[in-house]
N, C-alpha and C positions, 0 to 999 in steps of 0.2 A: 617363523614363516607367516607371511601376510596372506590373508585370504582376499580373494577378489569377489566382489559382489555389489549389490546395489547399495549405494550410500544412502544413509538415512537423511531425509530432508527435515530441517527444523520445523517447517510449516506443516509437515504431515503428522504432527503430534495429535494427541487426543483433544487438545484445546483448539485446534483448527487455525492456528496462526493469528495474525492480527496486523496492526499498522507497522510495527517494526519489520515484519517479514515482507510486507508490501514495499516499504521504502528501501529495504535491502535489495530486493530484486529489481527495482527501478533505479535509474540513475538520478542524480540530484536535479538535473534539468526537468525530467519528467515529474518528479515530486513537486518541484516549484510550479510547474504548469498546472498540475492538479489542484494545488492549494490556491493558486490564482483563480482558477475556474470556480472553485467552491466559494471564494470570497465574492467574486462578481455575481455569481448566482444568488447568493444570500442577499446582496444589495438589491438586485433586481426584484427578488421575491418580496423583500420588505417594502420596496417602493410601490409595487403594483397591488399588493394585498394588505393595505393599511386598514 
């Protein structure tokens, strides 16, 4: 007999999740856009705050 209930989310663990949970919840396009924004942001930061 299977019980019906709330499924446990892996991100709801005591460790609080992390990058693999974030990437797993987003698609590969969204992950690529976030990485691209981080790289561009780092380049701009390094250029303006030398």
